[in-house]
mmCIF file as Biopython writes it, N, C-alpha, C and O atoms, coordinates in Angstrom:
data_model
#
loop_
_atom_site.group_PDB
_atom_site.id
_atom_site.type_symbol
_atom_site.label_atom_id
_atom_site.label_alt_id
_atom_site.label_comp_id
_atom_site.label_asym_id
_atom_site.label_entity_id
_atom_site.label_seq_id
_atom_site.pdbx_PDB_ins_code
_atom_site.Cartn_x
_atom_site.Cartn_y
_atom_site.Cartn_z
_atom_site.occupancy
_atom_site.B_iso_or_equiv
_atom_site.auth_seq_id
_atom_site.auth_asym_id
_atom_site.pdbx_PDB_model_num
ATOM 1   N N  . UNK A ? 1  ? 0.826  -1.170 0.004   1.0 0.0 1  A 1 
ATOM 2   C CA . UNK A ? 1  ? -0.001 0.000  0.002   1.0 0.0 1  A 1 
ATOM 3   C C  . UNK A ? 1  ? 0.878  1.245  -0.007  1.0 0.0 1  A 1 
ATOM 4   O O  . UNK A ? 1  ? 1.686  1.448  0.900   1.0 0.0 1  A 1 
ATOM 5   N N  . UNK A ? 2  ? 0.726  2.031  -0.979  1.0 0.0 2  A 1 
ATOM 6   C CA . UNK A ? 2  ? 1.465  3.266  -1.018  1.0 0.0 2  A 1 
ATOM 7   C C  . UNK A ? 2  ? 1.614  3.756  -2.444  1.0 0.0 2  A 1 
ATOM 8   O O  . UNK A ? 2  ? 1.582  2.967  -3.388  1.0 0.0 2  A 1 
ATOM 9   N N  . UNK A ? 3  ? 1.771  5.015  -2.594  1.0 0.0 3  A 1 
ATOM 10  C CA . UNK A ? 3  ? 1.987  5.588  -3.894  1.0 0.0 3  A 1 
ATOM 11  C C  . UNK A ? 3  ? 0.721  6.020  -4.619  1.0 0.0 3  A 1 
ATOM 12  O O  . UNK A ? 3  ? 0.790  6.841  -5.533  1.0 0.0 3  A 1 
ATOM 13  N N  . UNK A ? 4  ? -0.421 5.491  -4.237  1.0 0.0 4  A 1 
ATOM 14  C CA . UNK A ? 4  ? -1.667 5.842  -4.887  1.0 0.0 4  A 1 
ATOM 15  C C  . UNK A ? 4  ? -2.424 6.834  -4.019  1.0 0.0 4  A 1 
ATOM 16  O O  . UNK A ? 4  ? -2.750 6.522  -2.874  1.0 0.0 4  A 1 
ATOM 17  N N  . UNK A ? 5  ? -2.717 8.044  -4.548  1.0 0.0 5  A 1 
ATOM 18  C CA . UNK A ? 5  ? -3.447 9.015  -3.735  1.0 0.0 5  A 1 
ATOM 19  C C  . UNK A ? 5  ? -4.871 8.550  -3.452  1.0 0.0 5  A 1 
ATOM 20  O O  . UNK A ? 5  ? -5.533 7.994  -4.329  1.0 0.0 5  A 1 
ATOM 21  N N  . UNK A ? 6  ? -5.332 8.775  -2.246  1.0 0.0 6  A 1 
ATOM 22  C CA . UNK A ? 6  ? -6.664 8.360  -1.845  1.0 0.0 6  A 1 
ATOM 23  C C  . UNK A ? 6  ? -7.721 9.295  -2.423  1.0 0.0 6  A 1 
ATOM 24  O O  . UNK A ? 6  ? -8.779 8.839  -2.857  1.0 0.0 6  A 1 
ATOM 25  N N  . UNK A ? 7  ? -7.446 10.594 -2.432  1.0 0.0 7  A 1 
ATOM 26  C CA . UNK A ? 7  ? -8.409 11.564 -2.942  1.0 0.0 7  A 1 
ATOM 27  C C  . UNK A ? 7  ? -7.767 12.372 -4.068  1.0 0.0 7  A 1 
ATOM 28  O O  . UNK A ? 7  ? -6.546 12.518 -4.138  1.0 0.0 7  A 1 
ATOM 29  N N  . UNK A ? 8  ? -8.613 12.883 -4.933  1.0 0.0 8  A 1 
ATOM 30  C CA . UNK A ? 8  ? -8.164 13.693 -6.073  1.0 0.0 8  A 1 
ATOM 31  C C  . UNK A ? 8  ? -7.856 15.120 -5.613  1.0 0.0 8  A 1 
ATOM 32  O O  . UNK A ? 8  ? -8.623 15.712 -4.853  1.0 0.0 8  A 1 
ATOM 33  N N  . UNK A ? 9  ? -6.738 15.664 -6.075  1.0 0.0 9  A 1 
ATOM 34  C CA . UNK A ? 9  ? -6.400 17.056 -5.779  1.0 0.0 9  A 1 
ATOM 35  C C  . UNK A ? 9  ? -6.616 17.880 -7.038  1.0 0.0 9  A 1 
ATOM 36  O O  . UNK A ? 9  ? -6.059 17.561 -8.089  1.0 0.0 9  A 1 
ATOM 37  N N  . UNK A ? 10 ? -7.410 18.930 -6.947  1.0 0.0 10 A 1 
ATOM 38  C CA . UNK A ? 10 ? -7.693 19.756 -8.109  1.0 0.0 10 A 1 
ATOM 39  C C  . UNK A ? 10 ? -6.472 20.576 -8.485  1.0 0.0 10 A 1 
ATOM 40  O O  . UNK A ? 10 ? -5.563 20.769 -7.678  1.0 0.0 10 A 1 
ATOM 41  N N  . UNK A ? 11 ? -6.463 21.057 -9.725  1.0 0.0 11 A 1 
ATOM 42  C CA . UNK A ? 11 ? -5.347 21.863 -10.203 1.0 0.0 11 A 1 
ATOM 43  C C  . UNK A ? 11 ? -5.222 23.157 -9.394  1.0 0.0 11 A 1 
ATOM 44  O O  . UNK A ? 11 ? -4.118 23.627 -9.119  1.0 0.0 11 A 1 
ATOM 45  N N  . UNK A ? 12 ? -6.380 23.727 -9.017  1.0 0.0 12 A 1 
ATOM 46  C CA . UNK A ? 12 ? -6.367 24.961 -8.220  1.0 0.0 12 A 1 
ATOM 47  C C  . UNK A ? 12 ? -5.762 24.758 -6.847  1.0 0.0 12 A 1 
ATOM 48  O O  . UNK A ? 12 ? -4.987 25.586 -6.369  1.0 0.0 12 A 1 
ATOM 49  N N  . UNK A ? 13 ? -6.119 23.654 -6.218  1.0 0.0 13 A 1 
ATOM 50  C CA . UNK A ? 13 ? -5.593 23.365 -4.881  1.0 0.0 13 A 1 
ATOM 51  C C  . UNK A ? 13 ? -4.076 23.141 -4.943  1.0 0.0 13 A 1 
ATOM 52  O O  . UNK A ? 13 ? -3.329 23.631 -4.096  1.0 0.0 13 A 1 
ATOM 53  N N  . UNK A ? 14 ? -3.644 22.402 -5.948  1.0 0.0 14 A 1 
ATOM 54  C CA . UNK A ? 14 ? -2.219 22.136 -6.116  1.0 0.0 14 A 1 
ATOM 55  C C  . UNK A ? 14 ? -1.482 23.440 -6.443  1.0 0.0 14 A 1 
ATOM 56  O O  . UNK A ? 14 ? -0.382 23.682 -5.947  1.0 0.0 14 A 1 
ATOM 57  N N  . UNK A ? 15 ? -2.107 24.281 -7.289  1.0 0.0 15 A 1 
ATOM 58  C CA . UNK A ? 15 ? -1.487 25.563 -7.652  1.0 0.0 15 A 1 
ATOM 59  C C  . UNK A ? 15 ? -1.354 26.493 -6.463  1.0 0.0 15 A 1 
ATOM 60  O O  . UNK A ? 15 ? -0.340 27.177 -6.322  1.0 0.0 15 A 1 
ATOM 61  N N  . UNK A ? 16 ? -2.372 26.529 -5.599  1.0 0.0 16 A 1 
ATOM 62  C CA . UNK A ? 16 ? -2.289 27.376 -4.406  1.0 0.0 16 A 1 
ATOM 63  C C  . UNK A ? 16 ? -1.194 26.884 -3.472  1.0 0.0 16 A 1 
ATOM 64  O O  . UNK A ? 16 ? -0.494 27.686 -2.855  1.0 0.0 16 A 1 
ATOM 65  N N  . UNK A ? 17 ? -1.043 25.572 -3.367  1.0 0.0 17 A 1 
ATOM 66  C CA . UNK A ? 17 ? -0.005 25.028 -2.503  1.0 0.0 17 A 1 
ATOM 67  C C  . UNK A ? 17 ? 1.378  25.369 -3.053  1.0 0.0 17 A 1 
ATOM 68  O O  . UNK A ? 17 ? 2.302  25.648 -2.288  1.0 0.0 17 A 1 
ATOM 69  N N  . UNK A ? 18 ? 1.518  25.346 -4.367  1.0 0.0 18 A 1 
ATOM 70  C CA . UNK A ? 18 ? 2.820  25.583 -4.997  1.0 0.0 18 A 1 
ATOM 71  C C  . UNK A ? 18 ? 3.085  27.057 -5.272  1.0 0.0 18 A 1 
ATOM 72  O O  . UNK A ? 18 ? 4.128  27.391 -5.832  1.0 0.0 18 A 1 
ATOM 73  N N  . UNK A ? 19 ? 2.184  27.938 -4.899  1.0 0.0 19 A 1 
ATOM 74  C CA . UNK A ? 19 ? 2.351  29.360 -5.222  1.0 0.0 19 A 1 
ATOM 75  C C  . UNK A ? 19 ? 3.564  29.969 -4.532  1.0 0.0 19 A 1 
ATOM 76  O O  . UNK A ? 19 ? 4.080  30.989 -4.990  1.0 0.0 19 A 1 
ATOM 77  N N  . UNK A ? 20 ? 4.029  29.371 -3.446  1.0 0.0 20 A 1 
ATOM 78  C CA . UNK A ? 20 ? 5.171  29.905 -2.724  1.0 0.0 20 A 1 
ATOM 79  C C  . UNK A ? 20 ? 6.490  29.338 -3.226  1.0 0.0 20 A 1 
ATOM 80  O O  . UNK A ? 20 ? 7.548  29.715 -2.722  1.0 0.0 20 A 1 
ATOM 81  N N  . UNK A ? 21 ? 6.454  28.443 -4.205  1.0 0.0 21 A 1 
ATOM 82  C CA . UNK A ? 21 ? 7.664  27.825 -4.716  1.0 0.0 21 A 1 
ATOM 83  C C  . UNK A ? 21 ? 8.310  28.626 -5.839  1.0 0.0 21 A 1 
ATOM 84  O O  . UNK A ? 21 ? 9.391  28.262 -6.301  1.0 0.0 21 A 1 
ATOM 85  N N  . UNK A ? 22 ? 7.689  29.684 -6.282  1.0 0.0 22 A 1 
ATOM 86  C CA . UNK A ? 22 ? 8.231  30.484 -7.387  1.0 0.0 22 A 1 
ATOM 87  C C  . UNK A ? 22 ? 9.528  31.176 -6.940  1.0 0.0 22 A 1 
ATOM 88  O O  . UNK A ? 22 ? 9.673  31.555 -5.778  1.0 0.0 22 A 1 
ATOM 89  N N  . UNK A ? 23 ? 10.456 31.330 -7.876  1.0 0.0 23 A 1 
ATOM 90  C CA . UNK A ? 23 ? 11.714 31.998 -7.568  1.0 0.0 23 A 1 
ATOM 91  C C  . UNK A ? 23 ? 11.487 33.487 -7.397  1.0 0.0 23 A 1 
ATOM 92  O O  . UNK A ? 23 ? 10.686 34.088 -8.113  1.0 0.0 23 A 1 
ATOM 93  N N  . UNK A ? 24 ? 12.186 34.076 -6.454  1.0 0.0 24 A 1 
ATOM 94  C CA . UNK A ? 24 ? 12.097 35.518 -6.217  1.0 0.0 24 A 1 
ATOM 95  C C  . UNK A ? 24 ? 13.199 36.214 -7.033  1.0 0.0 24 A 1 
ATOM 96  O O  . UNK A ? 24 ? 14.272 35.653 -7.253  1.0 0.0 24 A 1 
ATOM 97  N N  . UNK A ? 25 ? 12.915 37.426 -7.469  1.0 0.0 25 A 1 
ATOM 98  C CA . UNK A ? 25 ? 13.894 38.182 -8.219  1.0 0.0 25 A 1 
ATOM 99  C C  . UNK A ? 25 ? 15.010 38.661 -7.282  1.0 0.0 25 A 1 
ATOM 100 O O  . UNK A ? 25 ? 14.739 39.181 -6.200  1.0 0.0 25 A 1 
ATOM 101 N N  . UNK A ? 26 ? 16.265 38.480 -7.707  1.0 0.0 26 A 1 
ATOM 102 C CA . UNK A ? 26 ? 17.407 38.885 -6.885  1.0 0.0 26 A 1 
ATOM 103 C C  . UNK A ? 26 ? 17.473 40.407 -6.833  1.0 0.0 26 A 1 
ATOM 104 O O  . UNK A ? 26 ? 17.376 41.071 -7.865  1.0 0.0 26 A 1 
ATOM 105 N N  . UNK A ? 27 ? 17.639 40.959 -5.635  1.0 0.0 27 A 1 
ATOM 106 C CA . UNK A ? 27 ? 17.712 42.408 -5.490  1.0 0.0 27 A 1 
ATOM 107 C C  . UNK A ? 27 ? 19.156 42.869 -5.665  1.0 0.0 27 A 1 
ATOM 108 O O  . UNK A ? 27 ? 20.072 42.315 -5.057  1.0 0.0 27 A 1 
ATOM 109 N N  . UNK A ? 28 ? 19.349 43.883 -6.496  1.0 0.0 28 A 1 
ATOM 110 C CA . UNK A ? 28 ? 20.684 44.422 -6.743  1.0 0.0 28 A 1 
ATOM 111 C C  . UNK A ? 28 ? 20.859 45.718 -5.985  1.0 0.0 28 A 1 
ATOM 112 O O  . UNK A ? 28 ? 19.925 46.510 -5.862  1.0 0.0 28 A 1 
ATOM 113 N N  . UNK A ? 29 ? 22.053 45.929 -5.481  1.0 0.0 29 A 1 
ATOM 114 C CA . UNK A ? 29 ? 22.412 47.158 -4.788  1.0 0.0 29 A 1 
ATOM 115 C C  . UNK A ? 29 ? 23.469 47.894 -5.600  1.0 0.0 29 A 1 
ATOM 116 O O  . UNK A ? 29 ? 24.038 47.333 -6.536  1.0 0.0 29 A 1 
ATOM 117 N N  . UNK A ? 30 ? 23.728 49.132 -5.250  1.0 0.0 30 A 1 
ATOM 118 C CA . UNK A ? 30 ? 24.750 49.932 -5.923  1.0 0.0 30 A 1 
ATOM 119 C C  . UNK A ? 30 ? 26.028 49.867 -5.096  1.0 0.0 30 A 1 
ATOM 120 O O  . UNK A ? 30 ? 25.999 50.101 -3.888  1.0 0.0 30 A 1 
ATOM 121 N N  . UNK A ? 31 ? 27.144 49.551 -5.738  1.0 0.0 31 A 1 
ATOM 122 C CA . UNK A ? 31 ? 28.440 49.482 -5.063  1.0 0.0 31 A 1 
ATOM 123 C C  . UNK A ? 31 ? 28.835 50.883 -4.579  1.0 0.0 31 A 1 
ATOM 124 O O  . UNK A ? 31 ? 28.723 51.862 -5.318  1.0 0.0 31 A 1 
ATOM 125 N N  . UNK A ? 32 ? 29.294 50.960 -3.335  1.0 0.0 32 A 1 
ATOM 126 C CA . UNK A ? 32 ? 29.671 52.268 -2.769  1.0 0.0 32 A 1 
ATOM 127 C C  . UNK A ? 32 ? 30.970 52.797 -3.370  1.0 0.0 32 A 1 
ATOM 128 O O  . UNK A ? 32 ? 31.218 54.003 -3.344  1.0 0.0 32 A 1 
ATOM 129 N N  . UNK A ? 33 ? 31.798 51.909 -3.910  1.0 0.0 33 A 1 
ATOM 130 C CA . UNK A ? 33 ? 33.120 52.329 -4.401  1.0 0.0 33 A 1 
ATOM 131 C C  . UNK A ? 33 ? 33.087 52.694 -5.888  1.0 0.0 33 A 1 
ATOM 132 O O  . UNK A ? 33 ? 33.618 53.732 -6.282  1.0 0.0 33 A 1 
ATOM 133 N N  . UNK A ? 34 ? 32.469 51.850 -6.710  1.0 0.0 34 A 1 
ATOM 134 C CA . UNK A ? 34 ? 32.509 52.119 -8.154  1.0 0.0 34 A 1 
ATOM 135 C C  . UNK A ? 34 ? 31.143 52.478 -8.732  1.0 0.0 34 A 1 
ATOM 136 O O  . UNK A ? 34 ? 31.065 52.969 -9.858  1.0 0.0 34 A 1 
ATOM 137 N N  . UNK A ? 35 ? 30.066 52.242 -7.982  1.0 0.0 35 A 1 
ATOM 138 C CA . UNK A ? 35 ? 28.729 52.586 -8.462  1.0 0.0 35 A 1 
ATOM 139 C C  . UNK A ? 35 ? 28.095 51.516 -9.338  1.0 0.0 35 A 1 
ATOM 140 O O  . UNK A ? 35 ? 27.009 51.720 -9.880  1.0 0.0 35 A 1 
ATOM 141 N N  . UNK A ? 36 ? 28.760 50.390 -9.478  1.0 0.0 36 A 1 
ATOM 142 C CA . UNK A ? 36 ? 28.223 49.317 -10.303 1.0 0.0 36 A 1 
ATOM 143 C C  . UNK A ? 36 ? 27.207 48.474 -9.552  1.0 0.0 36 A 1 
ATOM 144 O O  . UNK A ? 36 ? 27.126 48.554 -8.326  1.0 0.0 36 A 1 
ATOM 145 N N  . UNK A ? 37 ? 26.433 47.669 -10.262 1.0 0.0 37 A 1 
ATOM 146 C CA . UNK A ? 37 ? 25.445 46.811 -9.600  1.0 0.0 37 A 1 
ATOM 147 C C  . UNK A ? 37 ? 26.121 45.626 -8.922  1.0 0.0 37 A 1 
ATOM 148 O O  . UNK A ? 37 ? 27.044 45.031 -9.478  1.0 0.0 37 A 1 
ATOM 149 N N  . UNK A ? 38 ? 25.666 45.289 -7.738  1.0 0.0 38 A 1 
ATOM 150 C CA . UNK A ? 38 ? 26.217 44.159 -6.998  1.0 0.0 38 A 1 
ATOM 151 C C  . UNK A ? 38 ? 25.109 43.540 -6.156  1.0 0.0 38 A 1 
ATOM 152 O O  . UNK A ? 38 ? 24.130 44.210 -5.825  1.0 0.0 38 A 1 
ATOM 153 N N  . UNK A ? 39 ? 25.258 42.274 -5.812  1.0 0.0 39 A 1 
ATOM 154 C CA . UNK A ? 39 ? 24.294 41.604 -4.948  1.0 0.0 39 A 1 
ATOM 155 C C  . UNK A ? 39 ? 24.656 41.867 -3.495  1.0 0.0 39 A 1 
ATOM 156 O O  . UNK A ? 39 ? 25.814 42.137 -3.175  1.0 0.0 39 A 1 
ATOM 157 N N  . UNK A ? 40 ? 23.666 41.788 -2.623  1.0 0.0 40 A 1 
ATOM 158 C CA . UNK A ? 40 ? 23.890 42.038 -1.197  1.0 0.0 40 A 1 
ATOM 159 C C  . UNK A ? 40 ? 24.796 40.957 -0.613  1.0 0.0 40 A 1 
ATOM 160 O O  . UNK A ? 40 ? 24.662 39.783 -0.961  1.0 0.0 40 A 1 
ATOM 161 N N  . UNK A ? 41 ? 25.702 41.337 0.258   1.0 0.0 41 A 1 
ATOM 162 C CA . UNK A ? 41 ? 26.615 40.444 0.968   1.0 0.0 41 A 1 
ATOM 163 C C  . UNK A ? 41 ? 27.568 39.711 0.023   1.0 0.0 41 A 1 
ATOM 164 O O  . UNK A ? 41 ? 28.039 38.621 0.347   1.0 0.0 41 A 1 
ATOM 165 N N  . UNK A ? 42 ? 27.854 40.298 -1.142  1.0 0.0 42 A 1 
ATOM 166 C CA . UNK A ? 42 ? 28.776 39.700 -2.090  1.0 0.0 42 A 1 
ATOM 167 C C  . UNK A ? 42 ? 29.807 40.769 -2.496  1.0 0.0 42 A 1 
ATOM 168 O O  . UNK A ? 42 ? 29.550 41.966 -2.371  1.0 0.0 42 A 1 
ATOM 169 N N  . UNK A ? 43 ? 30.944 40.332 -2.969  1.0 0.0 43 A 1 
ATOM 170 C CA . UNK A ? 43 ? 31.939 41.262 -3.495  1.0 0.0 43 A 1 
ATOM 171 C C  . UNK A ? 43 ? 31.446 41.810 -4.824  1.0 0.0 43 A 1 
ATOM 172 O O  . UNK A ? 43 ? 30.737 41.133 -5.569  1.0 0.0 43 A 1 
ATOM 173 N N  . UNK A ? 44 ? 31.828 43.027 -5.102  1.0 0.0 44 A 1 
ATOM 174 C CA . UNK A ? 44 ? 31.436 43.681 -6.367  1.0 0.0 44 A 1 
ATOM 175 C C  . UNK A ? 44 ? 32.164 42.986 -7.513  1.0 0.0 44 A 1 
ATOM 176 O O  . UNK A ? 44 ? 33.381 42.820 -7.431  1.0 0.0 44 A 1 
ATOM 177 N N  . UNK A ? 45 ? 31.480 42.576 -8.570  1.0 0.0 45 A 1 
ATOM 178 C CA . UNK A ? 45 ? 32.172 41.919 -9.676  1.0 0.0 45 A 1 
ATOM 179 C C  . UNK A ? 45 ? 33.061 42.879 -10.475 1.0 0.0 45 A 1 
ATOM 180 O O  . UNK A ? 45 ? 33.973 42.437 -11.174 1.0 0.0 45 A 1 
ATOM 181 N N  . UNK A ? 46 ? 32.805 44.184 -10.376 1.0 0.0 46 A 1 
ATOM 182 C CA . UNK A ? 46 ? 33.582 45.146 -11.157 1.0 0.0 46 A 1 
ATOM 183 C C  . UNK A ? 46 ? 34.888 45.535 -10.426 1.0 0.0 46 A 1 
ATOM 184 O O  . UNK A ? 46 ? 35.965 45.507 -11.022 1.0 0.0 46 A 1 
ATOM 185 N N  . UNK A ? 47 ? 34.783 45.895 -9.144  1.0 0.0 47 A 1 
ATOM 186 C CA . UNK A ? 47 ? 35.975 46.376 -8.444  1.0 0.0 47 A 1 
ATOM 187 C C  . UNK A ? 47 ? 36.481 45.414 -7.387  1.0 0.0 47 A 1 
ATOM 188 O O  . UNK A ? 47 ? 37.607 45.572 -6.916  1.0 0.0 47 A 1 
ATOM 189 N N  . UNK A ? 48 ? 35.698 44.428 -6.997  1.0 0.0 48 A 1 
ATOM 190 C CA . UNK A ? 48 ? 36.155 43.414 -6.039  1.0 0.0 48 A 1 
ATOM 191 C C  . UNK A ? 48 ? 35.996 43.815 -4.585  1.0 0.0 48 A 1 
ATOM 192 O O  . UNK A ? 48 ? 36.343 43.036 -3.698  1.0 0.0 48 A 1 
ATOM 193 N N  . UNK A ? 49 ? 35.479 45.013 -4.313  1.0 0.0 49 A 1 
ATOM 194 C CA . UNK A ? 49 ? 35.292 45.444 -2.924  1.0 0.0 49 A 1 
ATOM 195 C C  . UNK A ? 49 ? 33.919 45.039 -2.447  1.0 0.0 49 A 1 
ATOM 196 O O  . UNK A ? 49 ? 33.049 44.691 -3.246  1.0 0.0 49 A 1 
ATOM 197 N N  . UNK A ? 50 ? 33.723 45.087 -1.123  1.0 0.0 50 A 1 
ATOM 198 C CA . UNK A ? 50 ? 32.413 44.793 -0.567  1.0 0.0 50 A 1 
ATOM 199 C C  . UNK A ? 50 ? 31.693 46.077 -0.435  1.0 0.0 50 A 1 
ATOM 200 O O  . UNK A ? 50 ? 30.548 46.100 0.018   1.0 0.0 50 A 1 
#
């Protein structure tokens, strides 16, 4: 016994459950040293500073 669902799950119910699984857009910050775009808590790809 196992693997076979006992009740049917509608597409809407499954979609509401999975609504939080979508990827979030990465927020970019402005580097204080060169002004280029950088991710939070990462080194700047342009100048290498934090």
